[in-house]
VOLOFI-490352 format. One record per residue (C-alpha): x, y, z; residue number from 0. Coordinates in nm, 2 decimals, decimal comma, always signed. Example, Ala and Ser with C-alpha at 12.3 -4.5 7.8 and 13.67 -1.06 7.14 Angstrom:
+--------+--------+--------+-----+
!      u !      v !      w !  nr !
+--------+--------+--------+-----+
!  +1,23 !  -0,45 !  +0,78 !   0 !
!  +1,37 !  -0,11 !  +0,71 !   1 !
+--------+--------+--------+-----+
# end
This chain:
+--------+--------+--------+-----+
!      u !      v !      w !  nr !
+--------+--------+--------+-----+
!  +4,37 !  -4,09 !  -0,10 !   0 !
!  +4,16 !  -3,78 !  -0,04 !   1 !
!  +4,47 !  -3,58 !  +0,01 !   2 !
!  +4,61 !  -3,70 !  -0,32 !   3 !
!  +4,29 !  -3,61 !  -0,50 !   4 !
!  +4,29 !  -3,26 !  -0,34 !   5 !
!  +4,65 !  -3,21 !  -0,44 !   6 !
!  +4,58 !  -3,31 !  -0,80 !   7 !
!  +4,28 !  -3,08 !  -0,82 !   8 !
!  +4,49 !  -2,78 !  -0,69 !   9 !
!  +4,78 !  -2,83 !  -0,95 !  10 !
!  +4,85 !  -2,51 !  -1,13 !  11 !
!  +4,66 !  -2,29 !  -0,88 !  12 !
!  +4,83 !  -2,02 !  -0,68 !  13 !
!  +4,75 !  -1,77 !  -0,40 !  14 !
!  +4,87 !  -1,50 !  -0,64 !  15 !
!  +4,57 !  -1,56 !  -0,87 !  16 !
!  +4,22 !  -1,43 !  -0,80 !  17 !
!  +3,94 !  -1,66 !  -0,69 !  18 !
!  +3,78 !  -1,70 !  -1,03 !  19 !
!  +4,11 !  -1,80 !  -1,20 !  20 !
!  +4,19 !  -2,06 !  -0,93 !  21 !
!  +3,83 !  -2,19 !  -0,97 !  22 !
!  +3,88 !  -2,23 !  -1,34 !  23 !
!  +4,21 !  -2,41 !  -1,29 !  24 !
!  +4,06 !  -2,65 !  -1,05 !  25 !
!  +3,76 !  -2,72 !  -1,28 !  26 !
!  +4,00 !  -2,78 !  -1,57 !  27 !
!  +4,19 !  -3,04 !  -1,36 !  28 !
!  +3,86 !  -3,20 !  -1,26 !  29 !
!  +3,71 !  -3,21 !  -1,60 !  30 !
!  +4,04 !  -3,34 !  -1,76 !  31 !
!  +4,06 !  -3,62 !  -1,50 !  32 !
!  +3,69 !  -3,72 !  -1,54 !  33 !
!  +3,71 !  -3,69 !  -1,92 !  34 !
!  +4,04 !  -3,89 !  -1,93 !  35 !
!  +3,90 !  -4,16 !  -1,71 !  36 !
!  +3,56 !  -4,20 !  -1,88 !  37 !
!  +3,70 !  -4,20 !  -2,23 !  38 !
!  +3,98 !  -4,44 !  -2,13 !  39 !
!  +3,73 !  -4,68 !  -1,97 !  40 !
!  +3,49 !  -4,66 !  -2,27 !  41 !
!  +3,79 !  -4,70 !  -2,51 !  42 !
!  +3,89 !  -5,02 !  -2,34 !  43 !
!  +3,53 !  -5,14 !  -2,35 !  44 !
!  +3,51 !  -5,07 !  -2,72 !  45 !
!  +3,85 !  -5,25 !  -2,77 !  46 !
!  +3,71 !  -5,55 !  -2,59 !  47 !
!  +3,41 !  -5,55 !  -2,82 !  48 !
!  +3,64 !  -5,54 !  -3,12 !  49 !
!  +3,51 !  -5,19 !  -3,22 !  50 !
!  +3,85 !  -5,07 !  -3,31 !  51 !
!  +3,76 !  -4,73 !  -3,47 !  52 !
!  +3,56 !  -4,62 !  -3,17 !  53 !
!  +3,83 !  -4,75 !  -2,93 !  54 !
!  +4,10 !  -4,54 !  -3,11 !  55 !
!  +3,88 !  -4,23 !  -3,10 !  56 !
!  +3,81 !  -4,27 !  -2,73 !  57 !
!  +4,17 !  -4,35 !  -2,63 !  58 !
!  +4,31 !  -4,06 !  -2,84 !  59 !
!  +4,05 !  -3,83 !  -2,66 !  60 !
!  +4,17 !  -3,97 !  -2,33 !  61 !
!  +4,53 !  -3,87 !  -2,42 !  62 !
!  +4,42 !  -3,52 !  -2,53 !  63 !
!  +4,23 !  -3,47 !  -2,20 !  64 !
!  +4,55 !  -3,57 !  -2,01 !  65 !
!  +4,76 !  -3,34 !  -2,23 !  66 !
!  +4,55 !  -3,04 !  -2,17 !  67 !
!  +4,58 !  -3,08 !  -1,79 !  68 !
!  +4,95 !  -3,10 !  -1,82 !  69 !
!  +4,97 !  -2,79 !  -2,04 !  70 !
!  +4,79 !  -2,59 !  -1,77 !  71 !
!  +5,02 !  -2,73 !  -1,49 !  72 !
!  +5,35 !  -2,68 !  -1,67 !  73 !
!  +5,27 !  -2,35 !  -1,85 !  74 !
!  +5,15 !  -2,13 !  -1,56 !  75 !
!  +5,05 !  -1,83 !  -1,76 !  76 !
!  +4,72 !  -1,70 !  -1,89 !  77 !
!  +4,82 !  -1,82 !  -2,24 !  78 !
!  +4,88 !  -2,17 !  -2,10 !  79 !
!  +4,54 !  -2,17 !  -1,94 !  80 !
!  +4,37 !  -2,06 !  -2,26 !  81 !
!  +4,54 !  -2,33 !  -2,46 !  82 !
!  +4,45 !  -2,60 !  -2,20 !  83 !
!  +4,08 !  -2,49 !  -2,20 !  84 !
!  +4,07 !  -2,46 !  -2,58 !  85 !
!  +4,22 !  -2,80 !  -2,62 !  86 !
!  +3,96 !  -2,95 !  -2,37 !  87 !
!  +3,66 !  -2,79 !  -2,54 !  88 !
!  +3,79 !  -2,87 !  -2,89 !  89 !
!  +3,85 !  -3,23 !  -2,79 !  90 !
!  +3,50 !  -3,25 !  -2,63 !  91 !
!  +3,32 !  -3,11 !  -2,92 !  92 !
!  +3,51 !  -3,32 !  -3,17 !  93 !
!  +3,44 !  -3,63 !  -2,97 !  94 !
!  +3,07 !  -3,55 !  -2,95 !  95 !
!  +3,05 !  -3,49 !  -3,32 !  96 !
!  +3,22 !  -3,82 !  -3,39 !  97 !
!  +2,98 !  -4,00 !  -3,15 !  98 !
!  +2,69 !  -3,84 !  -3,32 !  99 !
!  +2,82 !  -3,95 !  -3,67 ! 100 !
!  +2,90 !  -4,31 !  -3,56 ! 101 !
!  +2,63 !  -4,36 !  -3,31 ! 102 !
!  +2,87 !  -4,48 !  -3,05 ! 103 !
!  +2,76 !  -4,79 !  -2,86 ! 104 !
!  +2,42 !  -4,90 !  -2,96 ! 105 !
!  +2,34 !  -4,55 !  -3,10 ! 106 !
!  +2,37 !  -4,38 !  -2,76 ! 107 !
!  +2,66 !  -4,16 !  -2,87 ! 108 !
!  +2,45 !  -3,84 !  -2,93 ! 109 !
!  +2,32 !  -3,85 !  -2,57 ! 110 !
!  +2,67 !  -3,74 !  -2,45 ! 111 !
!  +2,63 !  -3,40 !  -2,62 ! 112 !
!  +2,45 !  -3,26 !  -2,32 ! 113 !
!  +2,79 !  -3,22 !  -2,15 ! 114 !
!  +2,89 !  -2,95 !  -2,40 ! 115 !
!  +2,68 !  -2,65 !  -2,29 ! 116 !
!  +2,76 !  -2,63 !  -1,92 ! 117 !
!  +3,13 !  -2,71 !  -1,98 ! 118 !
!  +3,17 !  -2,46 !  -2,26 ! 119 !
!  +2,98 !  -2,18 !  -2,08 ! 120 !
!  +3,20 !  -2,22 !  -1,77 ! 121 !
!  +3,53 !  -2,24 !  -1,95 ! 122 !
!  +3,47 !  -1,98 !  -2,22 ! 123 !
!  +3,24 !  -1,75 !  -2,03 ! 124 !
!  +2,88 !  -1,64 !  -2,12 ! 125 !
!  +2,93 !  -1,46 !  -2,45 ! 126 !
!  +3,21 !  -1,68 !  -2,61 ! 127 !
!  +3,06 !  -1,99 !  -2,45 ! 128 !
!  +2,72 !  -1,92 !  -2,60 ! 129 !
!  +2,87 !  -1,84 !  -2,94 ! 130 !
!  +3,07 !  -2,17 !  -2,93 ! 131 !
!  +2,77 !  -2,37 !  -2,83 ! 132 !
!  +2,55 !  -2,22 !  -3,10 ! 133 !
!  +2,81 !  -2,31 !  -3,36 ! 134 !
!  +2,83 !  -2,66 !  -3,22 ! 135 !
!  +2,45 !  -2,68 !  -3,23 ! 136 !
!  +2,46 !  -2,58 !  -3,60 ! 137 !
!  +2,72 !  -2,85 !  -3,67 ! 138 !
!  +2,51 !  -3,12 !  -3,50 ! 139 !
!  +2,20 !  -3,00 !  -3,69 ! 140 !
!  +2,39 !  -3,03 !  -4,02 ! 141 !
!  +2,51 !  -3,38 !  -3,93 ! 142 !
!  +2,16 !  -3,50 !  -3,82 ! 143 !
!  +1,94 !  -3,34 !  -4,08 ! 144 !
!  +2,15 !  -3,36 !  -4,40 ! 145 !
!  +1,92 !  -3,53 !  -4,66 ! 146 !
!  +1,95 !  -3,90 !  -4,68 ! 147 !
!  +2,17 !  -3,91 !  -4,37 ! 148 !
!  +2,46 !  -3,84 !  -4,60 ! 149 !
!  +2,70 !  -3,75 !  -4,31 ! 150 !
!  +2,59 !  -4,02 !  -4,07 ! 151 !
!  +2,71 !  -4,37 !  -4,02 ! 152 !
!  +2,44 !  -4,44 !  -3,77 ! 153 !
!  +2,06 !  -4,43 !  -3,82 ! 154 !
!  +1,83 !  -4,22 !  -3,61 ! 155 !
!  +1,45 !  -4,16 !  -3,63 ! 156 !
!  +1,33 !  -3,81 !  -3,71 ! 157 !
!  +1,16 !  -3,80 !  -3,37 ! 158 !
!  +1,48 !  -3,88 !  -3,19 ! 159 !
!  +1,67 !  -3,62 !  -3,39 ! 160 !
!  +1,42 !  -3,34 !  -3,33 ! 161 !
!  +1,38 !  -3,42 !  -2,96 ! 162 !
!  +1,76 !  -3,44 !  -2,92 ! 163 !
!  +1,81 !  -3,09 !  -3,07 ! 164 !
!  +1,52 !  -2,93 !  -2,88 ! 165 !
!  +1,63 !  -3,08 !  -2,55 ! 166 !
!  +1,99 !  -2,98 !  -2,62 ! 167 !
!  +1,88 !  -2,62 !  -2,69 ! 168 !
!  +1,69 !  -2,62 !  -2,36 ! 169 !
!  +2,00 !  -2,73 !  -2,17 ! 170 !
!  +2,20 !  -2,47 !  -2,36 ! 171 !
!  +1,95 !  -2,20 !  -2,26 ! 172 !
!  +1,96 !  -2,31 !  -1,89 ! 173 !
!  +2,34 !  -2,33 !  -1,89 ! 174 !
!  +2,37 !  -1,98 !  -2,05 ! 175 !
!  +2,13 !  -1,83 !  -1,80 ! 176 !
!  +2,31 !  -1,99 !  -1,51 ! 177 !
!  +2,65 !  -1,87 !  -1,64 ! 178 !
!  +2,52 !  -1,52 !  -1,70 ! 179 !
!  +2,38 !  -1,50 !  -1,35 ! 180 !
!  +2,70 !  -1,65 !  -1,20 ! 181 !
!  +2,92 !  -1,40 !  -1,38 ! 182 !
!  +2,70 !  -1,10 !  -1,28 ! 183 !
!  +2,70 !  -1,22 !  -0,92 ! 184 !
!  +3,07 !  -1,26 !  -0,93 ! 185 !
!  +3,13 !  -0,92 !  -1,09 ! 186 !
!  +2,90 !  -0,76 !  -0,83 ! 187 !
!  +3,08 !  -0,93 !  -0,54 ! 188 !
!  +3,43 !  -0,82 !  -0,68 ! 189 !
!  +3,30 !  -0,46 !  -0,73 ! 190 !
!  +3,17 !  -0,45 !  -0,37 ! 191 !
!  +3,49 !  -0,60 !  -0,23 ! 192 !
!  +3,70 !  -0,34 !  -0,42 ! 193 !
!  +3,47 !  -0,06 !  -0,29 ! 194 !
!  +3,49 !  -0,19 !  +0,07 ! 195 !
!  +3,87 !  -0,22 !  +0,04 ! 196 !
!  +3,89 !  +0,13 !  -0,10 ! 197 !
!  +3,68 !  +0,27 !  +0,18 ! 198 !
!  +3,90 !  +0,09 !  +0,43 ! 199 !
!  +4,21 !  +0,24 !  +0,29 ! 200 !
!  +4,09 !  +0,59 !  +0,20 ! 201 !
!  +3,99 !  +0,89 !  +0,42 ! 202 !
!  +3,62 !  +0,96 !  +0,35 ! 203 !
!  +3,67 !  +1,34 !  +0,39 ! 204 !
!  +3,97 !  +1,41 !  +0,17 ! 205 !
!  +3,96 !  +1,09 !  -0,04 ! 206 !
!  +4,34 !  +1,05 !  +0,02 ! 207 !
!  +4,49 !  +0,73 !  +0,14 ! 208 !
!  +4,44 !  +0,69 !  +0,52 ! 209 !
!  +4,70 !  +0,57 !  +0,77 ! 210 !
!  +4,62 !  +0,21 !  +0,69 ! 211 !
!  +4,63 !  +0,26 !  +0,32 ! 212 !
!  +4,95 !  +0,45 !  +0,31 ! 213 !
!  +5,12 !  +0,20 !  +0,55 ! 214 !
!  +5,10 !  -0,06 !  +0,27 ! 215 !
!  +5,25 !  +0,19 !  +0,03 ! 216 !
!  +5,53 !  +0,26 !  +0,27 ! 217 !
!  +5,60 !  -0,11 !  +0,32 ! 218 !
!  +5,61 !  -0,16 !  -0,06 ! 219 !
!  +5,84 !  +0,14 !  -0,11 ! 220 !
!  +6,07 !  +0,03 !  +0,17 ! 221 !
!  +6,10 !  -0,32 !  +0,01 ! 222 !
!  +6,18 !  -0,16 !  -0,33 ! 223 !
!  +6,43 !  +0,07 !  -0,17 ! 224 !
!  +6,62 !  -0,22 !  -0,01 ! 225 !
!  +6,61 !  -0,42 !  -0,33 ! 226 !
!  +6,74 !  -0,14 !  -0,54 ! 227 !
!  +6,97 !  +0,00 !  -0,27 ! 228 !
!  +6,82 !  +0,35 !  -0,34 ! 229 !
!  +6,69 !  +0,59 !  -0,07 ! 230 !
!  +6,35 !  +0,75 !  -0,07 ! 231 !
!  +6,20 !  +1,03 !  +0,14 ! 232 !
!  +5,91 !  +1,08 !  +0,37 ! 233 !
!  +5,77 !  +1,42 !  +0,48 ! 234 !
!  +5,51 !  +1,51 !  +0,74 ! 235 !
!  +5,30 !  +1,82 !  +0,71 ! 236 !
!  +5,08 !  +1,99 !  +0,97 ! 237 !
!  +4,84 !  +2,27 !  +0,90 ! 238 !
!  +4,94 !  +2,58 !  +1,10 ! 239 !
!  +4,70 !  +2,70 !  +1,37 ! 240 !
!  +4,43 !  +2,47 !  +1,25 ! 241 !
!  +4,25 !  +2,49 !  +1,59 ! 242 !
!  +4,19 !  +2,86 !  +1,53 ! 243 !
!  +4,02 !  +2,77 !  +1,20 ! 244 !
!  +3,79 !  +2,53 !  +1,38 ! 245 !
!  +3,72 !  +2,78 !  +1,65 ! 246 !
!  +3,63 !  +3,06 !  +1,40 ! 247 !
!  +3,45 !  +2,87 !  +1,13 ! 248 !
!  +3,34 !  +2,55 !  +1,31 ! 249 !
!  +3,42 !  +2,19 !  +1,22 ! 250 !
!  +3,24 !  +2,22 !  +0,89 ! 251 !
!  +3,47 !  +2,51 !  +0,79 ! 252 !
!  +3,77 !  +2,30 !  +0,92 ! 253 !
!  +3,66 !  +2,01 !  +0,71 ! 254 !
!  +3,64 !  +2,24 !  +0,41 ! 255 !
!  +4,00 !  +2,36 !  +0,47 ! 256 !
!  +4,12 !  +2,00 !  +0,50 ! 257 !
!  +3,96 !  +1,91 !  +0,17 ! 258 !
!  +4,10 !  +2,21 !  -0,02 ! 259 !
!  +4,45 !  +2,16 !  +0,13 ! 260 !
!  +4,44 !  +1,79 !  +0,04 ! 261 !
!  +4,34 !  +1,87 !  -0,32 ! 262 !
!  +4,62 !  +2,12 !  -0,35 ! 263 !
!  +4,88 !  +1,88 !  -0,21 ! 264 !
!  +4,76 !  +1,60 !  -0,44 ! 265 !
!  +4,75 !  +1,82 !  -0,75 ! 266 !
!  +5,10 !  +1,96 !  -0,70 ! 267 !
!  +5,28 !  +1,62 !  -0,65 ! 268 !
!  +5,48 !  +1,45 !  -0,91 ! 269 !
!  +5,31 !  +1,15 !  -1,08 ! 270 !
!  +5,50 !  +0,88 !  -0,88 ! 271 !
!  +5,47 !  +1,06 !  -0,54 ! 272 !
!  +5,20 !  +0,99 !  -0,28 ! 273 !
!  +5,02 !  +1,20 !  -0,02 ! 274 !
!  +4,80 !  +1,06 !  +0,26 ! 275 !
!  +4,61 !  +1,19 !  +0,55 ! 276 !
!  +4,82 !  +1,08 !  +0,84 ! 277 !
!  +4,57 !  +1,19 !  +1,10 ! 278 !
!  +4,38 !  +1,50 !  +1,21 ! 279 !
!  +4,54 !  +1,79 !  +1,02 ! 280 !
!  +4,86 !  +1,60 !  +0,95 ! 281 !
!  +4,96 !  +1,47 !  +0,61 ! 282 !
!  +5,23 !  +1,22 !  +0,50 ! 283 !
!  +5,42 !  +1,25 !  +0,17 ! 284 !
!  +5,62 !  +0,96 !  +0,01 ! 285 !
!  +5,89 !  +1,06 !  -0,25 ! 286 !
!  +6,03 !  +0,74 !  -0,42 ! 287 !
!  +6,39 !  +0,73 !  -0,53 ! 288 !
!  +6,44 !  +1,09 !  -0,40 ! 289 !
!  +6,71 !  +1,23 !  -0,19 ! 290 !
!  +6,64 !  +1,46 !  +0,11 ! 291 !
!  +6,76 !  +1,76 !  -0,09 ! 292 !
!  +6,54 !  +1,68 !  -0,39 ! 293 !
!  +6,24 !  +1,62 !  -0,17 ! 294 !
!  +6,30 !  +1,96 !  +0,01 ! 295 !
!  +6,28 !  +2,14 !  -0,33 ! 296 !
!  +5,95 !  +1,97 !  -0,41 ! 297 !
!  +5,80 !  +2,04 !  -0,06 ! 298 !
!  +5,92 !  +2,40 !  -0,07 ! 299 !
!  +5,73 !  +2,45 !  -0,39 ! 300 !
!  +5,42 !  +2,30 !  -0,24 ! 301 !
!  +5,45 !  +2,51 !  +0,07 ! 302 !
!  +5,49 !  +2,83 !  -0,14 ! 303 !
!  +5,18 !  +2,74 !  -0,35 ! 304 !
!  +4,97 !  +2,68 !  -0,04 ! 305 !
!  +5,08 !  +3,01 !  +0,11 ! 306 !
!  +4,99 !  +3,19 !  -0,21 ! 307 !
!  +4,64 !  +3,02 !  -0,24 ! 308 !
!  +4,41 !  +3,21 !  +0,00 ! 309 !
!  +4,09 !  +3,04 !  +0,09 ! 310 !
!  +3,74 !  +3,19 !  +0,13 ! 311 !
!  +3,49 !  +3,07 !  +0,39 ! 312 !
!  +3,17 !  +3,25 !  +0,48 ! 313 !
!  +3,27 !  +3,54 !  +0,25 ! 314 !
!  +3,60 !  +3,58 !  +0,44 ! 315 !
!  +3,94 !  +3,54 !  +0,28 ! 316 !
!  +4,23 !  +3,40 !  +0,49 ! 317 !
!  +4,56 !  +3,24 !  +0,44 ! 318 !
!  +4,64 !  +2,88 !  +0,52 ! 319 !
!  +5,00 !  +2,76 !  +0,57 ! 320 !
!  +5,17 !  +2,44 !  +0,67 ! 321 !
!  +5,49 !  +2,33 !  +0,84 ! 322 !
!  +5,69 !  +2,04 !  +0,69 ! 323 !
!  +5,95 !  +1,80 !  +0,82 ! 324 !
!  +6,15 !  +1,58 !  +0,58 ! 325 !
!  +6,37 !  +1,27 !  +0,64 ! 326 !
!  +6,55 !  +1,04 !  +0,40 ! 327 !
!  +6,49 !  +0,66 !  +0,44 ! 328 !
!  +6,81 !  +0,47 !  +0,37 ! 329 !
!  +7,01 !  +0,17 !  +0,49 ! 330 !
!  +7,13 !  +0,38 !  +0,78 ! 331 !
!  +6,79 !  +0,52 !  +0,87 ! 332 !
!  +6,51 !  +0,26 !  +0,89 ! 333 !
!  +6,15 !  +0,36 !  +0,80 ! 334 !
!  +6,02 !  +0,39 !  +1,16 ! 335 !
!  +6,32 !  +0,60 !  +1,26 ! 336 !
!  +6,27 !  +0,82 !  +0,95 ! 337 !
!  +5,90 !  +0,88 !  +1,04 ! 338 !
!  +6,00 !  +0,98 !  +1,39 ! 339 !
!  +6,28 !  +1,21 !  +1,26 ! 340 !
!  +6,04 !  +1,37 !  +1,01 ! 341 !
!  +5,79 !  +1,43 !  +1,29 ! 342 !
!  +6,07 !  +1,60 !  +1,50 ! 343 !
!  +6,17 !  +1,81 !  +1,20 ! 344 !
!  +5,81 !  +1,92 !  +1,14 ! 345 !
!  +5,78 !  +2,04 !  +1,50 ! 346 !
!  +6,11 !  +2,21 !  +1,47 ! 347 !
!  +5,97 !  +2,39 !  +1,17 ! 348 !
!  +5,67 !  +2,50 !  +1,38 ! 349 !
!  +5,89 !  +2,61 !  +1,67 ! 350 !
!  +6,10 !  +2,82 !  +1,42 ! 351 !
!  +5,80 !  +3,02 !  +1,32 ! 352 !
!  +5,58 !  +2,79 !  +1,12 ! 353 !
!  +5,52 !  +2,79 !  +0,74 ! 354 !
!  +5,86 !  +2,65 !  +0,66 ! 355 !
!  +6,04 !  +2,33 !  +0,56 ! 356 !
!  +6,29 !  +2,16 !  +0,79 ! 357 !
!  +6,51 !  +1,86 !  +0,71 ! 358 !
!  +6,59 !  +1,59 !  +0,96 ! 359 !
!  +6,96 !  +1,61 !  +0,87 ! 360 !
!  +6,97 !  +1,96 !  +1,03 ! 361 !
!  +6,83 !  +1,84 !  +1,36 ! 362 !
+--------+--------+--------+-----+
# end
């Protein structure tokens, strides 16, 4: 039985949704089930007491609660979830207004309105939920305080009316405060999670993707390449004689060179290309939907720009160059093999005199 309940609660949720979306889906399922059960039971009770108008209202509400849950399950889109939640809240508020007008069973109908603030705040969020609850409060006030009880079928004392509204406003305030705090806490947690994830995937010195971050990009590009049956290219670059920079200017100077080279690489790439720090003074480029020849033209332009962009450290001007190796990833050359060939091509470029581009197809 517990398994069946758990399965029902999870209907419509998905691992593709974020935690907050799945949480709302589960609560909609829970509230729809509770609302449907309670109104159905009370409807049958009213039917047994020959209170046919109240029975009809409650049974129709039960059907609407069930319908809203099914809309969310069958229409697995953001629009479907909004419709389901709007239907739930609309049905709830309508039912509460009717119970206030009719008095329900032995004039206890208005006591159910306390369910409105927490449910509305959760489903609609702080701002929209607060607005909806304020409008509902105004509606209840109009119903209760209209002169001569013109809109009521039941009779309430003035003391009951005033205390009902004041206590309802207190519950509204507490619900709004809780929802505001919950949303702030959730937003903060999401922001921190995103920052931690970014730090885990980016190199703190150059702010480029690190090896872990670019590996995800490589896997995604490889999958897209296989689906579209279209090759892409990878290129490895290594700063020439970087050890001499460290020896002459220290590691602080070497870090400055890495940052400037990274910025130059990143600024000169096409919009859909990617560059990452592969490790040390090595960089990895990804060129989607690009042949080896096309990638070579782009990389050659980057190489020339780096060569023509002298750097200044400690008042001294010097030239920084890099050697590049390129390989095309295709159905004949898997990603791991392409990375190995690009590495070989890069070292071939270094052995041929550095500051040049070498393609794996020429190995």
